[in-house]
N, C-alpha and C positions, 0 to 999 in steps of 0.2 A: 469579381473581380477587385471588392472592396478588399479582400485576403491580400491580391497579389499588389495593392497601392500599399496595403500597411507591413508587408513582408520587404516592399522594397522602399520607404521612407522611414524605417521606425529607425529611432535613434539609438535605443539599447537593444541587445542580441539577445535571445534564452538563454542563453550560454550565460553571459554578463549577469544578466540579472539571477540566473539561477547561483552565480557562486557569491554576489551582493548578499543574496538571502541568508546565505551556508552561513558566511562570515558573520551576519544577526544575530542568529538564532547562536551563533558558537559563543558570541559576546554576552548575548542573555543570558545563558545557561550558566555561565560560566559566575556570571551578578547572583543570580537564583542560588547556585552551590556555597559562594561566599555568604548570602544572608542566611541559609539554613544552616551554615556552621557555627557562625554567629548566635543564632536563635538558641543550637545545643550549649554553646559554652556556657552562656549568659541564664539560661534555665537552670546548667549545674550548679554555676554563683549563686543563684538565687536558694536552692535546697540547703547548700551548703553553709549559706547564713541566717534562713531559718531554722536549721538544727542545731546551728550554734546560739543563735536566742533560747531558743527553747530549753537546752543548756542547762544558761546561765540563774545563776543564784535569783530569784525573783527579791527584788530590795524592796523594803518595806517604808513604809511612810514615814517620814521624818519631817517634825512638824520646824522649819524654818524661820519661823513668825516671830522665834524670842531671841533672837538676835537681832533685830530691828531699832532701832533708839527711839520709834514715833510712838506715841502713846497712844 
């Protein structure tokens, strides 16, 4: 009796619910794909910047207090 009542008075059919869930899953998969691509790009840029930093010359300390007017 309950199954017949639910089947008769349901607001959304099973196919409609399935379509909505598939569309939602596709949208989330798209956003996850974008996030993964962005992560790889940021990781590559971080590696490039770290390599550049270590390859540059190490600057020696220069005393900047000699040019001050205060004694």
